[in-house]
Each structure stands twice: as structure tokens, then as C-alpha cells.
Backbone as numpy.savetxt, mean C-alpha at the origin, in Angstrom:
# Nx Ny Nz CAx CAy CAz Cx Cy Cz
-8.20 9.11 -10.15 -6.91 9.78 -10.08 -6.33 9.59 -8.68
-5.05 9.25 -8.58 -4.43 8.94 -7.30 -4.05 10.17 -6.49
-4.14 11.37 -7.03 -3.76 12.55 -6.28 -4.77 12.90 -5.20
-6.00 12.43 -5.28 -7.02 12.72 -4.29 -7.10 11.67 -3.18
-6.18 10.75 -3.16 -6.20 9.67 -2.19 -5.48 10.05 -0.91
-5.86 9.41 0.19 -5.16 9.58 1.47 -4.14 8.45 1.59
-2.87 8.79 1.49 -1.80 7.80 1.53 -1.31 7.62 2.96
-1.06 6.37 3.34 -0.59 6.03 4.69 0.68 5.19 4.59
1.59 5.42 5.54 2.80 4.61 5.64 2.66 3.66 6.82
3.31 2.55 6.73 3.31 1.58 7.82 4.00 2.15 9.05
3.53 1.75 10.21 4.20 2.15 11.45 5.57 1.48 11.55
5.84 0.49 10.71 7.13 -0.19 10.69 8.13 0.50 9.76
7.76 1.60 9.13 8.66 2.30 8.22 9.90 2.75 8.97
11.03 2.71 8.28 12.28 3.06 8.94 12.55 4.57 8.98
11.70 5.37 8.36 11.88 6.82 8.38 12.92 7.33 7.40
13.52 6.44 6.65 14.55 6.84 5.68 14.06 6.68 4.24
12.77 6.59 4.06 12.21 6.50 2.73 12.13 5.10 2.16
12.45 4.10 2.94 12.41 2.71 2.49 11.07 2.08 2.87
10.00 2.55 2.26 8.70 2.00 2.65 7.69 2.12 1.50
6.60 1.45 1.69 5.48 1.55 0.78 4.41 2.41 1.41
3.61 3.03 0.58 2.44 3.78 1.03 1.21 3.12 0.43
0.13 3.15 1.17 -1.11 2.50 0.75 -2.25 3.51 0.88
-3.14 3.51 -0.11 -4.37 4.30 -0.06 -5.54 3.36 -0.31
-6.51 3.40 0.59 -7.65 2.49 0.52 -8.88 3.19 -0.02
-9.57 2.52 -0.92 -10.89 2.95 -1.38 -11.79 1.71 -1.33
-13.09 1.87 -1.42 -13.97 0.70 -1.34 -13.70 -0.36 -2.41
-13.23 0.04 -3.58 -13.07 -0.91 -4.67 -11.62 -1.19 -5.07
-10.68 -0.37 -4.59 -9.29 -0.52 -5.03 -8.33 -0.18 -3.90
-7.26 -0.95 -3.79 -6.16 -0.65 -2.89 -5.02 -0.15 -3.77
-4.55 1.06 -3.50 -3.47 1.67 -4.26 -2.19 1.53 -3.45
-1.10 1.12 -4.10 0.18 0.89 -3.43 1.25 1.62 -4.24
2.15 2.32 -3.50 3.23 3.01 -4.20 4.49 3.02 -3.34
5.60 3.26 -3.97 6.89 3.42 -3.30 6.97 4.85 -2.81
7.33 5.06 -1.56 7.36 6.42 -1.01 8.42 7.29 -1.67
9.51 6.68 -2.15 10.56 7.44 -2.81 10.20 7.81 -4.25
9.44 6.95 -4.90 9.05 7.14 -6.30 7.55 6.89 -6.40
6.73 7.92 -6.14 5.29 7.70 -6.00 4.54 7.31 -7.28
5.18 7.40 -8.42 4.51 6.95 -9.64 5.41 5.94 -10.32
4.89 4.90 -10.86 3.47 4.51 -10.96 2.99 3.84 -9.67
1.71 3.58 -9.62 1.12 2.87 -8.49 0.65 1.49 -8.93
0.60 0.60 -7.97 0.04 -0.73 -8.18 -1.38 -0.70 -7.61
-2.34 -1.21 -8.35 -3.73 -1.22 -7.90 -4.22 -2.66 -7.84
-4.80 -3.04 -6.68 -5.34 -4.38 -6.50 -6.72 -4.29 -5.87
-7.46 -5.36 -5.97 -8.79 -5.40 -5.35 -8.65 -5.63 -3.85
-9.66 -5.27 -3.06 -9.62 -5.57 -1.63 -9.43 -7.06 -1.33
-10.02 -7.92 -2.15 -9.86 -9.37 -1.96 -8.40 -9.78 -2.13
-7.75 -9.28 -3.15 -6.35 -9.58 -3.40 -5.47 -9.03 -2.27
-5.76 -7.82 -1.83 -5.01 -7.20 -0.73 -5.13 -8.03 0.55
-6.34 -8.47 0.86 -6.57 -9.28 2.06 -5.79 -10.58 1.99
-5.80 -11.22 0.83 -5.04 -12.46 0.66 -3.54 -12.21 0.83
-3.05 -11.12 0.31 -1.63 -10.77 0.43 -1.25 -10.54 1.89
-2.02 -9.71 2.59 -1.73 -9.40 3.99 -1.86 -10.66 4.87
-2.86 -11.48 4.60 -3.04 -12.72 5.36 -1.85 -13.65 5.16
-1.37 -13.76 3.96 -0.20 -14.59 3.67 1.04 -14.06 4.40
1.25 -12.74 4.35 2.40 -12.16 5.05 2.32 -12.43 6.55
1.13 -12.27 7.12 0.96 -12.50 8.56 1.24 -13.95 8.93
0.89 -14.88 8.05 1.12 -16.30 8.36 2.59 -16.66 8.30
3.39 -15.85 7.62 4.82 -16.11 7.50 5.63 -15.50 8.64
5.00 -14.62 9.38 5.72 -13.91 10.47 5.92 -14.79 11.68
């Protein structure tokens, strides 16, 4: 259940609700829109790492 998770916002958030929140667990990365917290997207840590690595390479 996602209600017991610790949700974090990026330090790059604009403060106006235009951001994603992420909750990390050993087996699943939970992602949600801060304005509309349900539903959530769930990915594996491997998928999350590949996503973040790709974003970093584009910066």
C-alpha cells in the first residue's frame, strides 16, 4: 500500500505543484504526480536506474 511510503520531491521542484514525488523501497520505486497522487507508477530499481542514467546523459 502506498500510504505507508515516505514520499520525496526533487530539490528542483518549482514549489507550485509542478513536480513528481518518489518513494523508494528495496524492490519497487513508486512515482506519482504531486498534484494528483493517485494512481502511482511502479518500476523496479533497475528500470529506475536506467531512467535516471539516461536523463543525466542528456543534461
